[in-house]
C-alpha atoms as an extended CHARMM CRD file, in Angstrom:
* protein
*
        97  EXT
         1         1  MET       CA              0.0270000000      -13.5520000000       23.8380000000  PROA      1               0.0000000000
         2         2  ALA       CA              0.6690000000      -16.6340000000       21.7510000000  PROA      2               0.0000000000
         3         3  ASP       CA             -0.5650000000      -14.8440000000       18.6330000000  PROA      3               0.0000000000
         4         4  GLU       CA              2.0850000000      -12.1210000000       18.9370000000  PROA      4               0.0000000000
         5         5  LEU       CA              5.5400000000      -12.3200000000       17.4210000000  PROA      5               0.0000000000
         6         6  PRO       CA              8.5930000000      -10.1280000000       18.1080000000  PROA      6               0.0000000000
         7         7  ILE       CA             10.3960000000       -9.1660000000       14.8930000000  PROA      7               0.0000000000
         8         8  THR       CA             13.0810000000       -6.7100000000       13.8820000000  PROA      8               0.0000000000
         9         9  ILE       CA             12.8840000000       -4.8260000000       10.6130000000  PROA      9               0.0000000000
        10        10  THR       CA             15.4540000000       -2.4120000000        9.2180000000  PROA      10              0.0000000000
        11        11  ILE       CA             14.4920000000        0.8490000000        7.5810000000  PROA      11              0.0000000000
        12        12  ALA       CA             17.1010000000        3.3310000000        6.3620000000  PROA      12              0.0000000000
        13        13  GLY       CA             19.8120000000        1.4080000000        8.1430000000  PROA      13              0.0000000000
        14        14  ARG       CA             18.1110000000        1.4830000000       11.5390000000  PROA      14              0.0000000000
        15        15  PRO       CA             16.6330000000       -1.5790000000       13.2170000000  PROA      15              0.0000000000
        16        16  TYR       CA             13.1210000000       -1.3940000000       14.6130000000  PROA      16              0.0000000000
        17        17  ARG       CA             11.9080000000       -4.0250000000       17.0490000000  PROA      17              0.0000000000
        18        18  LEU       CA              8.1700000000       -4.6530000000       16.7800000000  PROA      18              0.0000000000
        19        19  THR       CA              5.6880000000       -6.9780000000       18.4040000000  PROA      19              0.0000000000
        20        20  ILE       CA              3.0560000000       -7.8960000000       15.8500000000  PROA      20              0.0000000000
        21        21  SER       CA              0.3060000000      -10.4040000000       15.2080000000  PROA      21              0.0000000000
        22        22  ARG       CA              1.5940000000      -13.4900000000       13.4390000000  PROA      22              0.0000000000
        23        23  ASN       CA             -0.7840000000      -12.8920000000       10.5420000000  PROA      23              0.0000000000
        24        24  GLU       CA              0.7720000000       -9.4430000000        9.9530000000  PROA      24              0.0000000000
        25        25  GLU       CA              4.3650000000      -10.6560000000        9.6500000000  PROA      25              0.0000000000
        26        26  GLU       CA              4.4640000000      -11.2300000000        5.9010000000  PROA      26              0.0000000000
        27        27  THR       CA              2.8010000000       -7.8820000000        5.1590000000  PROA      27              0.0000000000
        28        28  ILE       CA              5.0980000000       -5.9430000000        7.4780000000  PROA      28              0.0000000000
        29        29  ARG       CA              8.2290000000       -7.6010000000        6.1170000000  PROA      29              0.0000000000
        30        30  LYS       CA              7.0770000000       -6.8980000000        2.5390000000  PROA      30              0.0000000000
        31        31  ALA       CA              6.3680000000       -3.2730000000        3.4520000000  PROA      31              0.0000000000
        32        32  ALA       CA              9.8170000000       -2.8450000000        5.0210000000  PROA      32              0.0000000000
        33        33  LYS       CA             11.4440000000       -4.4180000000        1.9600000000  PROA      33              0.0000000000
        34        34  HSD       CA              9.4440000000       -2.1380000000       -0.3240000000  PROA      34              0.0000000000
        35        35  ILE       CA             10.4500000000        0.9230000000        1.7200000000  PROA      35              0.0000000000
        36        36  GLU       CA             14.1060000000       -0.1140000000        1.5130000000  PROA      36              0.0000000000
        37        37  GLY       CA             13.7470000000       -0.5420000000       -2.2470000000  PROA      37              0.0000000000
        38        38  GLN       CA             12.3030000000        2.9390000000       -2.6340000000  PROA      38              0.0000000000
        39        39  ILE       CA             15.0490000000        4.4160000000       -0.4440000000  PROA      39              0.0000000000
        40        40  SER       CA             17.6440000000        2.7670000000       -2.6920000000  PROA      40              0.0000000000
        41        41  HSD       CA             15.8430000000        4.0120000000       -5.7910000000  PROA      41              0.0000000000
        42        42  TYR       CA             15.8300000000        7.6250000000       -4.5990000000  PROA      42              0.0000000000
        43        43  ALA       CA             19.4220000000        7.4020000000       -3.3420000000  PROA      43              0.0000000000
        44        44  GLU       CA             20.6780000000        6.0870000000       -6.6750000000  PROA      44              0.0000000000
        45        45  ASN       CA             18.5560000000        8.0710000000       -9.1250000000  PROA      45              0.0000000000
        46        46  PHE       CA             18.2010000000       11.4330000000       -7.4330000000  PROA      46              0.0000000000
        47        47  ARG       CA             21.4990000000       11.7120000000       -5.5930000000  PROA      47              0.0000000000
        48        48  TYR       CA             19.9560000000       12.1510000000       -2.1790000000  PROA      48              0.0000000000
        49        49  SER       CA             22.3350000000       11.1400000000        0.5700000000  PROA      49              0.0000000000
        50        50  ASP       CA             20.6410000000       12.4570000000        3.6870000000  PROA      50              0.0000000000
        51        51  LYS       CA             18.4440000000        9.7450000000        5.2490000000  PROA      51              0.0000000000
        52        52  GLN       CA             15.7920000000       12.2740000000        6.2280000000  PROA      52              0.0000000000
        53        53  ASP       CA             15.4960000000       13.4970000000        2.6270000000  PROA      53              0.0000000000
        54        54  LEU       CA             15.2740000000        9.9090000000        1.3990000000  PROA      54              0.0000000000
        55        55  LEU       CA             12.5820000000        9.0350000000        3.9320000000  PROA      55              0.0000000000
        56        56  ALA       CA             10.6340000000       12.1960000000        3.0450000000  PROA      56              0.0000000000
        57        57  MET       CA             10.6470000000       11.2520000000       -0.6370000000  PROA      57              0.0000000000
        58        58  VAL       CA              9.5800000000        7.6850000000        0.1470000000  PROA      58              0.0000000000
        59        59  VAL       CA              6.7580000000        8.9260000000        2.3800000000  PROA      59              0.0000000000
        60        60  LEU       CA              5.6260000000       11.2560000000       -0.4030000000  PROA      60              0.0000000000
        61        61  HSD       CA              5.7360000000        8.3650000000       -2.8790000000  PROA      61              0.0000000000
        62        62  PHE       CA              3.6270000000        6.0690000000       -0.7110000000  PROA      62              0.0000000000
        63        63  ALA       CA              1.2050000000        8.8280000000        0.3240000000  PROA      63              0.0000000000
        64        64  THR       CA              0.6130000000        9.5870000000       -3.3670000000  PROA      64              0.0000000000
        65        65  LEU       CA             -0.0360000000        5.9110000000       -4.0720000000  PROA      65              0.0000000000
        66        66  ALA       CA             -2.4620000000        5.7230000000       -1.1450000000  PROA      66              0.0000000000
        67        67  ILE       CA             -4.3930000000        8.7910000000       -2.3150000000  PROA      67              0.0000000000
        68        68  ASN       CA             -4.5910000000        7.4370000000       -5.8670000000  PROA      68              0.0000000000
        69        69  ASN       CA             -5.8370000000        4.0870000000       -4.5540000000  PROA      69              0.0000000000
        70        70  GLN       CA             -8.4740000000        5.8010000000       -2.3970000000  PROA      70              0.0000000000
        71        71  GLU       CA             -9.6890000000        7.7920000000       -5.4000000000  PROA      71              0.0000000000
        72        72  GLU       CA             -9.8700000000        4.6220000000       -7.4990000000  PROA      72              0.0000000000
        73        73  VAL       CA            -11.8500000000        2.7830000000       -4.8140000000  PROA      73              0.0000000000
        74        74  SER       CA            -14.1560000000        5.7720000000       -4.4590000000  PROA      74              0.0000000000
        75        75  PHE       CA            -14.7540000000        5.7960000000       -8.2250000000  PROA      75              0.0000000000
        76        76  MET       CA            -15.5330000000        2.0800000000       -8.1990000000  PROA      76              0.0000000000
        77        77  THR       CA            -17.9710000000        2.2780000000       -5.3120000000  PROA      77              0.0000000000
        78        78  THR       CA            -19.7360000000        5.5090000000       -6.2250000000  PROA      78              0.0000000000
        79        79  ARG       CA            -19.8360000000        5.3840000000      -10.0230000000  PROA      79              0.0000000000
        80        80  LEU       CA            -18.7710000000        2.0720000000      -11.4740000000  PROA      80              0.0000000000
        81        81  SER       CA            -20.6700000000       -0.2640000000       -9.1550000000  PROA      81              0.0000000000
        82        82  PRO       CA            -24.0470000000        1.4810000000       -9.6530000000  PROA      82              0.0000000000
        83        83  ALA       CA            -23.4940000000        1.5500000000      -13.4220000000  PROA      83              0.0000000000
        84        84  LEU       CA            -22.7080000000       -2.1710000000      -13.4690000000  PROA      84              0.0000000000
        85        85  THR       CA            -25.7390000000       -2.8940000000      -11.3160000000  PROA      85              0.0000000000
        86        86  ASN       CA            -27.8790000000       -0.9440000000      -13.7830000000  PROA      86              0.0000000000
        87        87  ILE       CA            -26.4130000000       -2.8520000000      -16.7460000000  PROA      87              0.0000000000
        88        88  ASP       CA            -27.0320000000       -6.1200000000      -14.9180000000  PROA      88              0.0000000000
        89        89  SER       CA            -30.6660000000       -5.1500000000      -14.3540000000  PROA      89              0.0000000000
        90        90  ILE       CA            -31.1250000000       -4.2290000000      -18.0050000000  PROA      90              0.0000000000
        91        91  LEU       CA            -29.5810000000       -7.5270000000      -19.1640000000  PROA      91              0.0000000000
        92        92  THR       CA            -31.6170000000       -9.5330000000      -16.6720000000  PROA      92              0.0000000000
        93        93  GLU       CA            -34.8090000000       -7.9170000000      -17.9320000000  PROA      93              0.0000000000
        94        94  ALA       CA            -33.8050000000       -8.4600000000      -21.5630000000  PROA      94              0.0000000000
        95        95  LEU       CA            -33.1300000000      -12.1560000000      -20.9390000000  PROA      95              0.0000000000
        96        96  LYS       CA            -36.5420000000      -12.6470000000      -19.3330000000  PROA      96              0.0000000000
        97        97  ASP       CA            -38.3090000000      -11.8270000000      -22.5950000000  PROA      97              0.0000000000
């Protein structure tokens, strides 16, 4: 397809050839760069040398971030949004008077 783009990204020293949508390219390249940064961080600060250990720590890092983000979104949609809607209703009523 014309909308697809073949790219190669490198993670932990290994190249990965992907075919992606053009609109995903920037996100995927940023993600690969971020993964590489985390691998370097763990390699330098925690003295891991085995690539599998480094990748496991990076996966744990990103999984933790994802869970925290899901919990934050859940809080916003289930508790914060209704509270703000209630405050908005109260203020709207108060301004009518």
